[in-house]
C-alpha positions as CSV (number, residue, x, y, z in Angstrom):
1,M,-10.3,1.4,-6.3
2,I,-6.4,1.5,-6.7
3,Q,-5.3,0.1,-10.0
4,K,-2.0,-0.7,-11.7
5,R,0.0,2.5,-12.7
6,D,-2.1,4.7,-10.5
7,T,-0.2,7.4,-8.4
8,V,-0.9,7.1,-4.6
9,E,-0.4,9.0,-1.7
10,F,0.8,7.2,1.5
11,L,-1.5,8.2,4.4
12,G,0.3,6.5,7.3
13,G,-1.7,5.1,10.1
14,A,-0.4,1.6,9.8
15,V,-1.3,-0.8,12.7
16,K,1.1,-3.8,13.0
17,E,-1.8,-6.2,13.8
18,T,-3.6,-5.1,10.5
19,V,-0.4,-5.4,8.6
20,T,0.1,-8.9,10.1
21,W,-3.4,-9.9,9.4
22,A,-3.2,-9.0,5.6
23,G,0.2,-10.7,5.3
24,T,1.8,-7.4,4.1
25,D,4.9,-5.6,5.0
26,Y,5.0,-2.7,7.7
27,P,5.4,0.6,5.8
28,S,8.0,2.1,7.9
29,H,10.4,3.3,5.3
30,L,7.5,5.1,3.5
31,N,6.9,8.8,4.1
32,V,3.4,10.1,4.9
33,G,2.4,12.5,2.1
34,Q,4.8,11.0,-0.4
35,Q,3.5,9.8,-3.8
36,Y,4.2,6.5,-5.3
37,C,3.4,4.6,-8.6
38,V,1.4,1.2,-8.1
39,E,3.2,-1.5,-9.8
40,T,1.0,-4.5,-8.9
41,V,-2.5,-5.0,-7.4
42,E,-3.7,-8.1,-5.8
43,I,-7.4,-8.0,-4.8
44,H,-8.8,-10.3,-2.0
45,A,-12.2,-10.5,-0.4
46,A,-11.2,-8.4,2.7
47,F,-8.2,-6.5,1.6
48,T,-6.1,-5.5,-1.3
49,R,-2.2,-5.8,-1.5
50,I,-0.2,-3.4,-3.7
51,T,3.5,-3.0,-4.7
52,L,5.0,0.3,-5.4
53,A,7.6,1.0,-8.2
54,N,11.1,1.4,-7.0
55,T,9.8,0.5,-3.3
56,Q,10.6,-2.9,-1.6
57,G,7.6,-4.6,0.0
58,T,3.8,-5.3,-0.3
59,F,1.4,-2.9,1.4
60,N,-2.4,-3.0,2.4
61,S,-4.0,-0.6,0.1
62,V,-6.0,1.1,2.9
63,H,-2.9,3.1,3.8
64,F,-3.1,5.0,0.5
65,R,-5.3,7.2,-1.5
66,V,-5.3,7.7,-5.4
67,V,-4.1,11.2,-6.4
């Protein structure tokens, strides 16, 4: 489970329908393999939204892994 202040790696693979369903932003400006620091975590029943330090947007946590 991703937590605040975790370092995560962006995995890519974002599907617009999944992004829209979760109410998150499409991560077109993120780079696959790049590491980011998690700023906030918002847990819901079927998905988790995260924000990243120094990065605009809210993202579905399924596109990241903790490193």
